[in-house]
C-alpha positions in Angstrom: 77.9 107.0 86.7 80.7 107.5 89.1 83.7 105.3 88.8 84.3 104.9 92.4 81.9 101.7 93.0 83.0 99.9 96.2 82.1 96.5 96.7 81.5 95.9 100.5 80.5 92.1 100.6 82.3 89.0 99.1 79.1 87.9 97.4 76.7 89.6 95.1 73.7 88.8 93.5 72.6 88.9 89.6 70.3 91.9 90.3 73.2 93.6 92.3 75.3 93.5 89.4 72.6 94.5 86.7 71.8 97.7 88.8 75.5 98.6 88.8 76.4 97.5 85.3 76.9 101.0 84.1 79.6 102.0 86.8 82.7 103.0 84.8 85.1 101.2 87.1 83.0 97.8 87.0 84.9 95.0 85.6 83.4 91.5 84.9 85.5 88.7 84.8 84.5 85.2 83.2 86.7 82.9 85.3 85.1 79.5 84.2 87.2 76.2 83.9 85.9 72.8 83.5 85.8 70.6 86.7 88.6 68.0 87.0 85.9 65.1 86.8 84.3 66.5 83.7 85.5 65.8 79.9 83.6 68.6 78.6 85.8 71.3 76.7 83.8 73.4 74.3 85.9 75.9 72.2 86.0 79.5 73.6 84.1 80.6 70.3 81.0 78.4 71.2 80.7 80.1 74.8 78.8 82.7 76.1 79.5 85.4 78.5 78.0 88.2 80.7 77.6 91.1 78.3 81.1 93.1 78.4 83.0 90.4 80.4 86.7 89.6 80.0 88.1 86.1 80.2 90.3 85.4 83.1 92.3 82.4 82.3 92.8 80.7 85.5 94.3 77.6 83.9 96.5 78.9 81.3 97.4 82.3 82.5 96.7 83.0 86.0 98.4 79.6 87.1 102.1 79.0 87.2 102.6 76.9 83.9 106.0 75.9 85.1 105.1 74.4 88.5 104.8 70.7 89.1 101.3 71.0 90.6 98.0 72.3 88.6 96.8 75.6 89.7 99.6 76.8 91.5 99.6 80.5 92.4 101.5 83.0 90.2 104.1 85.3 92.2 102.8 88.7 92.7 105.0 90.3 90.2 103.6 87.8 87.2 100.1 88.3 88.5 100.3 91.9 88.3 101.7 91.7 84.7 99.0 89.4 83.5 96.2 91.5 85.2 97.5 94.5 83.4 97.5 92.6 79.9 93.6 92.3 80.2 93.1 95.9 81.3 92.8 95.4 85.2 93.1 98.8 86.9 94.0 99.5 90.4 90.6 101.2 90.8 88.5 98.5 89.6 85.4 97.1 91.0 85.5 93.4 90.2 83.1 90.8 89.8 84.1 87.3 89.0 82.0 84.5 87.8 81.9 81.0 86.3 79.4 79.3 83.9 78.8 76.3 86.6 77.4 78.5 89.4 79.9 78.5 92.2 82.8 76.7 91.3 86.1 78.5 90.2 85.1 81.8 90.7 85.9 82.0 94.1 89.2 80.8 93.4 89.8 84.0 91.4 88.0 86.0 94.1 90.7 84.5 96.5 93.5 85.1 94.1 92.7 89.0 94.2 92.5 88.8 98.0 95.8 87.2 98.0 97.5 90.1 95.9 95.8 92.4 98.4 93.1 93.7 96.0 89.8 94.1 98.3 87.3 95.5 95.7 86.3 92.1 94.6 83.0 89.9 95.0 81.8 86.6 93.4 78.6 86.6 91.3 76.1 84.4 93.2 74.9 81.7 90.8 77.2 82.8 88.0 76.2 82.6 84.4 73.3 80.2 84.8 71.5 82.7 87.4 72.4 85.7 85.1 70.9 84.0 82.2 68.0 82.8 84.4 67.3 86.5 85.4 67.0 87.3 81.6 70.0 89.8 81.5 72.4 90.3 78.5 74.8 87.7 77.2 77.0 87.6 74.1 79.5 85.4 72.6 83.0 85.0 74.1 85.4 87.7 72.9 89.0 88.2 73.3 90.1 91.4 75.1 92.2 93.8 73.1 91.9 97.1 74.9 94.6 99.0 76.7 96.8 97.6 79.5 95.6 98.4 83.0 97.7 99.8 86.0 96.8 96.8 88.5 99.4 96.6 91.6 99.8 93.4 93.7 100.5 93.5 97.3 101.1 90.0 98.2 99.2 88.8 101.6 101.3 85.8 102.5 99.0 84.9 105.5 96.2 83.8 103.2 98.2 80.9 101.7 100.0 78.2 103.3 102.3 75.2 102.0 102.7 71.4 103.1 105.1 72.3 105.8 102.5 74.7 107.3 99.8 72.0 107.0 102.1 69.4 108.4 102.6 71.6 111.5 99.0 72.3 111.8 98.1 68.5 112.2 99.6 68.7 115.9 98.3 72.5 116.6 95.3 72.4 118.6 94.5 76.2 117.5 94.1 75.3 113.8 91.4 73.2 112.1 92.0 71.7 108.9 88.9 71.5 106.5 88.8 69.6 103.3 86.4 70.6 100.5 86.6 67.5 98.5 83.6 64.9 98.5 83.2 62.6 101.4 83.9 59.6 99.2 87.4 61.1 98.3 88.0 62.3 101.9 87.4 58.7 103.4 89.3 57.2 100.7 86.1 55.1 99.5 86.2 56.6 95.8 89.5 57.0 93.7 91.2 60.5 93.2 90.6 61.8 89.7 94.4 62.4 89.0 96.5 59.2 88.4 99.1 58.1 91.0 97.8 60.2 93.9 97.0 58.3 97.2 93.5 58.1 98.5 92.6 59.3 101.9 92.8 62.7 104.1 95.3 65.0 106.0 95.1 63.6 109.6 93.0 65.6 111.9 91.0 67.3 109.1 87.5 67.5 109.0 85.3 66.9 105.8 83.4 70.2 104.5 82.3 69.4 101.0 82.4 72.5 99.2 78.6 71.3 97.7 77.6 71.3 101.1 77.7 75.2 101.2 75.8 75.6 97.9 72.1 75.1 96.9 71.0 75.2 93.2 74.4 76.7 92.3 74.2 79.6 94.8 75.9 79.9 98.2 73.5 78.9 101.1 72.1 81.6 103.6 74.5 82.8 106.1 72.5 81.3 108.8 73.0 77.7 107.1 76.6 78.5 106.4 77.1 79.4 110.0 75.6 76.0 111.1 77.9 74.0 109.0 81.1 76.1 110.1 80.0 75.5 113.8 79.4 71.9 113.2 83.1 71.2 111.2 84.9 73.8 113.2 83.2 74.0 116.7 86.0 75.8 118.4 86.1 78.6 115.9 89.9 77.9 115.4 91.7 79.4 112.6 91.0 77.2 109.7 93.2 76.0 106.8 91.2 75.1 103.6 92.2 72.3 101.3 90.6 70.3 98.5 91.9 68.6 95.3 94.0 71.2 93.8 93.4 74.6 95.3 90.1 75.3 93.5 87.2 74.5 95.7 89.1 75.1 98.8 88.3 78.8 98.0 84.4 78.2 98.1 85.1 77.4 101.7 87.0 80.6 102.0 84.4 82.6 100.4 81.7 81.1 102.7 84.3 82.0 105.9 84.5 85.5 104.5 80.8 85.8 104.3 80.6 85.0 107.9 83.3 87.6 108.6 85.8 85.1 109.5 89.4 86.3 108.7 91.5 84.0 110.5 91.9 81.4 107.5 94.4 80.4 104.8 94.2 78.2 101.6 96.5 75.2 101.1 97.6 75.7 97.6 99.0 72.5 96.6 96.1 70.6 98.5 95.5 67.0 97.7 97.4 66.7 94.5 100.5 67.7 96.6 99.8 65.9 99.9 98.8 62.7 98.3 101.7 62.5 96.0 104.5 63.0 98.7 104.8 59.8 100.3 106.5 61.0 103.3 103.5 63.0 104.5 101.0 61.1 106.6 97.4 60.3 105.4 94.3 58.5 107.1 91.6 56.6 105.6 
């Protein structure tokens, strides 16, 4: 099969992946992390993966291990270096998935977009949907092949920091959307990380990432459009935030499915905002 597979949508089905599994430039990446509210941590040796997949370690490799905050983005240079180590090439067609369904895979998708790589999509329903369809799986395997030639081209407009968010609070052209649960958004349930205040960023709206999902898959475009219309009625520029930058990317994926391009992700998210006591909060 030709090695010039191009992906023209941000989300693909398991059937699509199966139909294109023999493309020579196809690369499937397992981006699974455990939820911050989960205690499950099975050793990699016990885990399963899509046949031929490689592990894209969001936590220990593709996040800055020297940063004060969890899941902080790598520099473009470091991302390029680590991507090459697991054999990622600049001509690859990349499908990212996770073992939960839709949770961490959109974060990996967004990171590739941030690094200027467009030929990437999320596998709808992830490993559970792949297994349910009866497609091949295998035991976890560590990549030991050749280095790749991946190239980063950082797209700074896709990410913002606390100063950008602080300015956005009083900017009528920007809508802040929070992917955390409504309980965390309204400060009625505790934050999972110690010593972080409860509440929300002023002038933000609640869009729990789970509201975009149904049975571990993204809802239909018509349903997503209704959700975005309700939470961002003016179709303003959007800044997505969450607990630590993971599920905000589920909202980014939904926006991309609807062909919205005027959005950014707050990388530090509530872990940063809630721990900086000079920044305002609402409850």
